[in-house]
N, C-alpha and C positions, 0 to 999 in steps of 0.2 A: 361351266369354267369354275373350279374348285378356288372358293373364297378364303384365305387363310390370314390367320389376324397380320395385325400390321409388326414389323421389326423396324430396328432402328441400329443407329451404331452403337449405344451400351448393348442390348441385344445380340446383337452381331458378335462382340468382343465375348461375351460371357457362355457364347457357346463355341467360341474356337477352343476355349478353356475346359468347358464341361467332357465328364468322362461319357463312356455308355452306356451309364443306367439312367443319367442326366437327361441326356440326348433321348431315350426309349422315353421318360415321361414329358418331353417336347414333342415328340413326332404322336405320340396320344393323342394331347393336348390338341395338336393342328388337324388331327384325323375328327375330332370331336368326340372320342370315345373316352366319358368319364370312367368308364369302371375299368379299361383298361390302365389308364393313369394310375389308381388311384391301386391298381394289383404292380405296377411296377414301384409305386413309391412306398408302399409295404416293403419292398424288398433291399429298398437303401438302407445304408447305414446311417448313424449321426452328420458323419464327415460331408458325406454326399448329398444325404437332406438338407444343411444348411448351403452346398455350393446350387443345390438344387434350389433353393428357396432365394438366392440372391438374383439367378435367371428369373423367377416367374414374379418378381418384383419388376423387374427390369421388363417384362414383357407384359405386365397389368399394365404400369405406368403407360406403356407407348399404345394402350389401346382403351386410355382411359376417357371417357366422350362419347367413343365410337360406339354406339350402343343402336346393332338392327340383328333384325331376327335372323339373318344367315350367317352372323359369326354365335348366335345366342350357343349354340352346343359346345363351341370349341371354348367360351366362357366359362361355360358350365365345368368341362375337364379341368380348364383353369383353377377355378375355385375350388375344386374336390381336391386336386393337387397340393394346392398353396394350404390348404385344412392341415392335410398329412404332412406337409414337409414343416411347420412349426414347429421350433422346438420350448418356447416359452407358453405361458398359460396365455400372461396377457397379450402375448402376441397374436396366438392362435384366437381368441375373442376376435381379437381387433379384425383379423382376417376375416372372420364369420358373418360380422357384424356389418362389414364396408357392405356400401352403396352397390358396389359391383357384385359381390358375392350375391347381395338380397336379389337383386335385380334376376339375376338369371334363374334363381329359385332350383338350385342341383339340389337332388334326393336326397332328404333324411338322413334316411335309411344308409345312404354310400356313403356319407359323411362321418357316420356312426361308427359303419364299418372300416372306412381309414384310419377313425381313432381310438378302434378298438383294443390296441397293444400295448395303449397308454396306463400308465399310473393312476390307478382310482382318486388318488388325491389329485393328480394333476386335471384329470376329468370335473370333481367336483368342482376344483378353483375354476375352470372354464366357463362350467354351468350356471355357475355364483356369478360372477365377470360377465355374461350373458344377458342374466333376468335383471342386474343393477341399471341395465340401458333403460334409457326411458320407451315409453310404450310407442311414442311417434318414430323409432327406432325399426318397429318391425320386423326384431327379430323373431323366426316360427318358434310355436310351444313345441312342437312335436320334438323339434331338436335340443329343447331344453329339457324336455322332460325323458328324451331320449339319454343326453347326458348324464341327468339325475337317478335313473336305476340304471345306468351301466356303472357309475362311483357308487352309489349305494349311499350316497349321503343324502340328508334330511333335503328337504322340498324347498325353494328359497320361498321368501315370502314381500317379496316384491312385490310393485302393481303390475308389471310388466308381465309376470310370471302368475299372480292371480287372478287377472284377467284373460290370460290365453288357456287358465286351467278351465274357466267357466265357460268359454268359449268352445273349449274342444268336448264341452259336454254336450251344449248345441248341436254341432255337429255330426255328432257320433248318434248313430240308431241302432244300438245295440242292448235291446232293453229299455226300460222307462228312467227317468231320471235317477229316482227313487231308489233303483236296483243299483244304478253305475254309482250312487256316491255310497249306499250302503257297503260296498266294497272296496272303496278306494284308503288306499291304507295313510295316504296322505289327510285325510278328511279332517281329524282335529286339528293337523298344525295351518292347514288352509282357511280353514273357518277364524279363527283366532283372526289373522290376516284380511280376513272376508269385511268383518266391522271396521276396520281403520281403511279400507282400500276406497279411494274417491275414484265415481262414476258405474259401480257396479250395477245399478238400480238398471241400467239400461238392459239389463238381461231379464227384468222382471216380465219385460213386453214376451217372451219368447216362452211359446208352451212344446211340450217335448210330447212324447209318445208313451202311453203309456194310460192307467185307469184313470177317470175322474178322480180328481181329489188327489194328485200326488203327481199330476207332470208341471208343475211348474218351481220355480227353487222356492217361495215363501212356504207353499203346501208341503214339496218332500223335504227341507230343513224341519217343521214343525211336526212330521211323522216320525222324522228321526231323534227327534228331541223327545218324542213320547214312548218311543222302543228303546228308549237308554243309550242309542249312541253316543247321542250326542249329549253335554249336562245341561240341564233344564235351568238351573238358578245363573249360570252364564249365557245361556242361549236370552233370558230376557233383560240381563243388567246389559249385556252388550247390544240389544237392541235397543235397550231407551238410550244409553250412552251416545250411541250414532245419531238418534232419533234430536237430542241436547245438541250433537256439535252441530246441527242444522246443512246445510250445503244444496244441491242441486232437488230439484222437484222431483225426479225419476229416482232416486237414492231415497226420498222420504216416502215417495210413494212405497218403494221396496219394503222398506225396513218400519212402517206403518205397518202392511199387511200380514209380514211375519208376525210382528206384535199380536196380531188379530188374532192369526190363525194358532199362534199357544195360548192363547186366550187365560191370562193369569189368571188364578183363583183369587177369593179376596185376601186370603192373608197375602198371598204374593203384593198386589197390590197395596199393602199397607205398607210392607217391607220397604216397598220404594215411594213412598209419599211423598219424599223432597223433590225424587225426579218426575211425579205428576204434576206437581206445584208448578216447577219450572216451566214444563212442557205448555200449560195451560196460559202461564205468562209470558213468553218469549216465542215460541214456537211458529210456523208459519200456519195457517188458520186450518186446515186441515187436521195437524197434529194437535193445535191445540183443541178441535170441536172433540178429538177424541179421547184426550188427556182431561176435558171438562164432562164429557160423559163419565169417565171411571171417578173423576173428585164427587160426580153429581151422586151417583148412585152410593157411593159412600158416605156421603150426609145423610140420605134417606133412611138408611138403617142403622146410623148413629156408631158410623166408624169413624167420622170426621168432627172433631170436636168444634165448638160455634167460634172460635179463637181462630184455629186454622180455616175456617168455612172465611172465615171475614177477610184474613188476608188473601186468600186465593180469589174473593170477590173484588177487593180492590185492585189484583191486578189485571181480572177480565173484564172488570167497568171501565177499567183506563184505556182496551183494546177498541180500535177505531170500525171492527168489523161488527155490525149492526147484529147480524145473524148472532153471533156468539154473548153480545150486549145483553140482547132480548132472553138468549135460552136462561143465561146466568139470572136474571129478573125473576123469571120465572121458577128457576130452582130455588131462591131465597120465598118466593114469595108460599112454596112446599112447603120448606124449614119452619119458615114464621106459623105457619097454618096450624102444622104438627107439634111446634115448639114455640108459642108464645112467650116464653120468659127470655127465648134468646134476642129479643126484640132490643134489647138494650145494645148487646156487643153487635148485630147483623147491619143494623139501620143505618148507624154513620158511614158502613163499608156501603150500604144501597146507596147513600149521599152520592158517593162519589161518581154517579149518572149523572148528576145534576149538572158538571161539566162536560157532557159527551158534548159533537156535534149534532148528531141524531136528535131531534125536539123528541122524536117520539118516545124514545130511551129515557128521555126528562120528563118525560110526562108520568109512563110506566111507573117509572122511580119513586115520583112523587107519590102518585094513588099508592103504591105499596106502603111507604112512609104512613100516610091518612090513614088504612086499614090497621096501625098498630099504634097511633099516636099515645093509646091513653096507658102502654105498656112501660112510657118514657118518663124522668122524670123532670126538672125545669134544667136543670142542666145539659140532659139531652139533649131537649126541647132547641133552646138558645147555640150549641154546636151544629143542630142541625139549621138551623136558622143562617146562620152565618155560610153553611156551605152552601144554601138555597140564592143567596146572592149570585151566585154562578148561574142559574137559570136567565131561559130566556125572560126577553119583561114580560111579553103575555102570559107566562105561569109563575109568576113572581107571585101575583095577586090572589091566587089560589094555595102557593107555598103560605101565606100570612093567614089565611086561614086556617089552614090546615094546622098547620102550628101555632096558631095563636099570638104571632109576635111580626113586628116589623122585618121585613126584609131591606136590608140597605135602609140610606139616609134617604128620607122625604121621596119614597116610591109613590106617595099619593099624589104630588104633584109633579106637574110639568118639567123636565129636566131640556137644558140648552143642548140639540146636537151639535157635534162641530163634525164637516166633511173632512175627511183625511183622502189628501192625493200627492201623489208626487209633485216634484219641481218641476214647471216647466222649461223645456230644455232652455239651454244657453249654447249661443255656437262660439267656438272660440275662434281667433284669428288664427291662422296661417301662417307658422313661420317661413321665413323665404327660402331659397331651393340652397342644396349647400354650396358652400365655395369655394371647396374645393375638389377633384376627382375622388380623394381617400370617401369624402361625406358624400357622394353623388352612389359611388361602388357601395357605401352601407345601407342606402334608402333602398338601392335596388335588391341588396340582398336580402333584407328584411320582405320585399315582397314577392319574391322566388322562395323564400321557406315556408310560405304558405299563410299569406294575408291579402289574399285578391280583393276581398273588399275594402283595403283600407285605402280609402277616397286621399285624405290629406297626405300619405304617403306617393302615391304614386303620382299627384301633381309636383310636390314638390321634387320626385325623380326625374318625369318626365322633361321638367324645366330643365332640374340640372345637368340632363344630359343633354340638351340642347344649346347650352351656356357653356359647356367644357367642351363640348364637341368644337365650337366658335373659337374659343380659345387657343388651347392643348389636346387635338387630338389624339396625339401618341401617348400623351399621360394618363388621359382617359382609358383608353384602352389597356395600356398596364394595368391599372386598379380595376377594370372588368374582369380581364379576363381568369384571374383565380376566382371568381363570382362562379362565373358558369362553367368553368370547364369540367367540373366534377359532376354536373348533371345528365342525367339520360336524355334527355331532349337537344343537348347542344347539339351532337353529333350528326343528327336527323335533321336537323331545324329548316336546314336549305330545301333539302327533296320536298319536305313538309310542307313549308311556304308555296314553290312552285307548281304543287299536285294540288290544292283547294286555297278555296275562295276565302277563310276565313281563318282564325287563330282562334277559334271558341274552346281547343283543345287545350289552350293556353293560360294559365293564372289569370292576370291582368292587362296583356297586350304590350306589358314593358318588354317582353323579350323581345318582339320585331324591332324594338328602337335599339336594344343593347347588339342582336345581329347584326345590325347595320354600322353599327359603330367599329362593332370589330369585325366589318366586313366579309361576313359570313353570305349576306344576300347579292345578288348582282342588281347592278344598274339598273336595268332595263326590264327585269323582276319588278323593284320597287317604282319604276317610274309606272308600270301598268298597271300595280295592282293600287296606287294614288290614284290613278287616273280614272279606274275604276269605280271604288267606294265613292271618291267625292262628287262624281256623276250623278250616283246615286242606282247606277242600274243592276246594281248587285242585288240578287232577290235571294241569296243565303239568310240572310239578317236585316229584321227591320227596325223602325224607330227609333230608339235612343241608343240602341246595340248598335246599331248602322253607323248615328252618330259617332261614338267610341270609335270605332272600328277604324273608322276614315280618318280622326284625328291622329291615329297611331301609326296609320301607313304614309301621312302626310309627314310626320314627323321623321319618321325613319326616311322618307326620300330626301327631306331636307338633310337631314346630316350630310349624304353622300351629293347632295347638289349647291346646296345655298346654306350654312346651318343659320340660323339668326341668332342675336346678341342674348334673344329669352323670348316668352311664350306669351302670347297677352291674355291667354284663358285660365289659366292658375286662379282658382279661387282664392278670395279672401279671407273666408273664415268656413270652418267645417260644414258647413251647410251646402255647400259646392256654389253660393251665394258670389258676385263681384261687387264691391263697391262703388257708385259709377264714376265716382271721383279718379280713385285709381286708377280704372281703363282707361279713362280721357288721360291721365299723367303716361300711363304706357303708351299709347298711340304717338302722343306729343314724341316720347323718347323715341321711338323710332324712327318718325320724320326727321330728327335733327340726327341720328345715324344713318337714314337712306336705308332703311333696311326694308327689303321686300315683304309686306304682309299675306301670313297662310290664308287663304279663303276657310278652310277648316277649322284653322284658329281661332281666327276672328268672328268669324258666326257663332261660334261654341262661345265666344267672351261676349256677344251679344244678347246671347240667349241666358247669361247668368246674371246679367244686371239686376241688380236689386232695384225697386222700385218702391219707395217709403211715402208714408205719407196718405190721406184721405183717399188717392184714388190706387193705392197699391194694394195687392194682392191679400195683406196682414192689416191693413190701415184697421181693420172693424174690431180687432182685438188686440193686435201689437205681439203678437205671441210667436216668441223665437225670432224675433228683428231685432236686431243691435241699433241702437237708437246712437245719437249724435249728442254733443254736450247739451245743444237745446233742442232737442226732441227729434222726432223724426223730418228727414229732410224732406221738403215742401217743394210746390209747384217752381217756384222761383229759382232753387237751388238748383232743380235741374232746367229751367232756361236757361243759366248762365252754364252752367257745364257742356249744354247742346252748343252752346257762343263760343264757347272754346274750340271744341272739335270743328265746328265750320269754319274758323278761323284756319286752321291747319290747310286748307288749301288743295287739300286730297280727296279722293273716290272715297275712302275708307272713312274720312273725318267729316264728310257729307252723309256718308251712310249712318255712322254712330249720333250722329248730330239729330237726324229724322226719328232715329230709332228713339232717342231719349223725348223727345218730343211726342209722338205716339202713344208712349207710355206702357205698361206691362200688357201681354196679352189676355184677354180673355178668358174663362174656362169654358169648354165644348160644353157644349147641349149634350145628356145623356137618359138612354131610356134602357129598362132591362128587358133581357131575351131568354126564354128558356130554350136550351138545345142540348143535345145529348153530346158529352165530352166522355170520352173513353167508356162508350157505351153506357151511360148513365144520366138520365134526365139531371141537368142542374140548371141552373141561374146564373146568367152572366151580365156583362153592360155593353152594349153597344155605344161607342164614344162619337159623336158627329165632328166635322171636320174643324179642324182649329185655328178661326178666322187669323189671318196677319200672316200667320207663318210662308203661305206661298208668295203672299207678295213682299217680303224683307227679304228673302232667303231662298237658296235654289241648292238642288242634286239633296242628299239622305236630310238637310235640314229643312230643305221645304217638304219632305215627305212626311217631318214631324207631323206636319198638319193634314194630314191623311184620314178619314176613319179608321175607326177600330172597329170591327165586325165579328160578333164569334164565331161566322162564318170562316174564317183568314186569321187564325189565332196564330200570334207571333212568336216568332222563334227565338224572342230576345232570353235569356242565359238569365236563372233567378241566382243563381252564386253571384253573376255581378252587378246585384242590385245598388249599392253602392254608386257606381258608376253610372249606372241608368237612373237613378233619381237627383244625379247634379248636372245630367245634362239641361233640363228646365226644372230647377230645384222649385219654382214657386207651383211646378204642376203634378202632382203626386197621383193624381188620376190617370195619368198616360199612362205612367208603370202598372196601377195598380189595375188598371182595365186589360192591360196586355198579358200581365202574368195574372189572371183572374183564372184563366181554364184551370193551373199548376194548382192554384189553392183550393179549385172544387175538387180535384185530387186528393189534397189531403184529407178533406172532411169525406169523399164520397170511396174512397180507393186507398186508404190510408198509406199513402204519399209520406214520406218524411218531411215537413217543410222546412227551405232554405231558414239556418240558422240565424238568428237575428233579422229575417229580412222584416217581418212586421211592425216589432219597434221601430227600426228606422223610416217606414213606410211613415210611421205614426208621427214621429219626430219632425217629418218633413217640413217645411214651411210652406203654408199656401191651404185654401180651401179642401176640404175633407168629403168628397164628394159619393155617388153608390159605388163607386169601384172599391173605394176606401175602406168604406163599412161593410160592402160582402166580404172583404179580403177578412176583415178581423173576425166575422161573423161564420166564416171558412176556418178559418183557425182554432174557433172556439170547440169546433167538432172535431178539432187530431184525437189520433188515436193515445199516443201517450200524454200523461199527466204534465210534464215536462215543457211538452211541447204547448199544449193550451195556457201555462203560464206564460208564452211569448204572446199570445193574442190577447191576455187579460194586463201585461204592461203595454200593450199599442192601446186597448181601451182608456186605460189610464191616462196614458199620455194624451188622447186626443181632449180627455173630461180637463186633464191641466191646463193644455192649451185651448181651451174654450170653443173647439171646434166639433166636439163631439154629438152627434144627433140620436137621441137617445131613443127617440120615437123612432126613427130610422130605422136602428138598431135593432127591437127589439121587434120590428113588423118582417126585417129580414131574419129573425131567427125562429118567428113563427112558422113563415115562408117554407125557410129549408128545414125546416122539423116536418113538412111533409114528403121530403123528398125520400125515396125508396133505401136509397144506401147512404144516409144518413142516420146515425145513430144519437136520438134530440136529448138523452141522459148526460152527455158529453158538454151540452150546451149549459147546463143546469151545473155540472161543475164545473166548468169555466166563471159559471158566474158567483159561485159558490164562493173560489177562489178570491175574485176579485172582490167582494163585500167585508173579506175575511181582511183584507187591508186598511179596513177603516171606510170604505167608499161605497156607506149603505145605502146614500142617498141618489147616488150614479147607478147603479143596479137596479134601487129598484123603477130607476124612471124608464132601465130597457123593461123592466118585467112588466111597469105598469101597460107597455105599449104592446107586449106579445104577448098577455095574458088572455085579453078576448078571442083571438085564435087559436090560442094552444084548448084554451079551456071548449074551443067547439071542435076541434077535428074528432076525427070518428076512428081513426086511424095512429091514434096516439099511445104509446104503451104508457098502461096505468103507473109505473114505478116511475116513469120521465115527466109523468103529470103532478106524481107527488114531489119530484124533488124539486120542479118548479115550483110548487106554491109552498114547500119549505123554505127555500130560499126568499119568496117572494114574503113571507110569513116573519122570517128574522129582520129581512131590511126593514119593513115596516115598522116594525115594534123598536127598533133601535132607533130609526130616523124620526118616528112620529107622522108617517106620513097618511094622510085623510085622502079616500078618494071611493066613489061610486063606481063599481063595475058592475053592470047590469048580468052579465056572464058568471061573474064570482056570489054575487048573489043567489042566482040562482042556483048552483050549482052547491052551494051552502047549504040550502033549504030543503036538499035532497035528506031522507034517511040513511042510514047505515052508520057505520062503524070503522070504513075499510081509511087507509092512511089517507089516498086521497080527499075522502070527505071531512078527516078529522082537519089535515091542514088547508081545505079551502073553510070550514068553519075559525079556524086560526087565523088565518089570514084577513077573513070577514068581518070577526072581532076587532083585529089590528086597525081597520082601513074604516072601526065609528062603526060598524053594524053592527 
């Protein structure tokens, strides 16, 4: 059966008024014959082409979006006919660049033939309009180049045209790249655009056929420059200018290689001295290294003045790359050896390295100064002594001997060290739920806009939805409808919910309750899901995630069946906890209203009750626990509150009283276990049963107390960590152990850690056990530095709360460093960042525990061990630590001058050895 292009009323009306020539074009299109359509179009006069264009536009509109391979030939014919019928250059360019035309891939030769009779200026206008479109438009280069050739105009220099020109040489197999470029009439014009066009470096990896040494872009361009086809001064200046601009790594690699192929002479290097200096100071490491080598050669043969070398050295020694800094110090040493009289000008520049974070660089710079102090006068020595105050404490004594002057004030006397830690977290009170439907809708809007971990807003919104649904559901519906109607998931939420057991694809679960308010979920579905989750039968998600799910389903079901005046479980502060007195008051209100208590709501409220005082979970430290006006609530206050609950005479009052008398739940027992996760050996935590939960609760609340074994990883979503931590606010170990397999993937497989998870875990009230410490240790081994900083934040918060166990964390770091897929150097980078905040004693306490294991590891890379020792020495020197570490003493006693040996001796000396 022949499939014809779709038609409609507009197309039929245009056909009724069309002349014979236009009908011929239409029939050629319906037959899928692009060549025949082009022949008919050429025969049309101006008026007929305008008439035909109206028909073709209507035909394309009728078929827009109907893309199938059976109609492809007919659509191609339509594209060719439309190009030939356009009378304006702008309209022709828009037609040729349309998605319909590009999808059909009409033959470029046929498009050029149908436009061949047009005025050259008109063709040039079309070519330049097409070239000005972005690369993402996908305009074929052959079409643009064909229009340029037929019009005789200058080649466009836009990004699309330059990239198309370069890629056309890659596709071509006619001779070598060098030969094709040599005979390209637009080479000079396009080369000027080549140096200012972004992303051309991607073509540097292409290898073309031809003789060795001329089959890549840098090689071919250098040969053309040598032969005089391209202007050499322009090529060198343009390459330097492009490197000065910076950009993507591939671009820099392309132009750096081109510059190396051009091999500037000494005179050409001197002509661009300012450019080389700027590259050495600010360019990326590979480019700066090349500029450093050029300037170094000039300095050694006398082409660089001492003043200029000093300026360059200050910039180079300020850089963080250790390799560049050491190379510059070596260069300065060679220059000073050849010209000792330059010491007065160069040594102050060497002092720039005294503030470098690499202590090896500091020591090298100090030794270099020590070899040339006899050439300095008293003022110059005083200037170096002032700069030496930036040295690490372990090097200041040697600097005082070398310079013959005191470094700083009272360096010979012990100084009082002060540890800097962030303030312990303070939980803020939670404001009550919105008093009007508009305020509740605003909270819902915040959650739907991308704040799934905003616990306070979620609890306010959930409580507000229940309150307003009980008061005036119609007004609440009117306020919520504009918030959700524009969202993609809204039209399909009913079918999604009926097909799935959970709503892990949604942001926080508030969507379920909103859908129930707006009547998008059937009552039988809500009843089935509420029964399913509250019974604990769902195996899709367990632990805290199951409790969170069940709460949302219960609230959604009650909105339909029996809205409550308010909820019992909303926390009273941002930690997720509830003051016991507040919960008793809420239950008394329920009794006065005669309202039915939701089991999941009540169970969650019991789990969130804060037990303060000596028997409480934070009684030892008091960290993060709000206190009453007269101190933490004692057992007498809890007994009085239990009596008030008993006096209600209800089963829930009795359960609350019993819960208050029994007190907080003890932490579960835990032990480590080595297992394979994602095909990598890792360390996880096995949590024992949480006593008391099975006796006090049922359903998913009771299942919280089941043991957590690495053999059965939890499916809790790490994206909802705030909600998970708030299920049992005083037990962060439960969440940390369930998500530990994910954190191991962060260190072993470079997973992206969930932003904010580790700081929130550290801030959660309660003891920090093995799982919390292991989570922080895994975070310190994350791939990206900004992700490691979150682990550093968590470490410092634990220290500020007084619950950090440095010995445990140090042992974790030493143990994880032995795992195959973990890079130990990342631990050292994270600890260095923590020490840089002023927490030297805290970081040293961690390293004190980790170093014995690290020093005895056989497969630990030398660079990583050197980093650990360097951070440890820096911390020990600054906090005045003293310790005897047998493994360190043995290592420091070995001979050698490697970085590991130097840092081991330095740390040994700092510790009193």
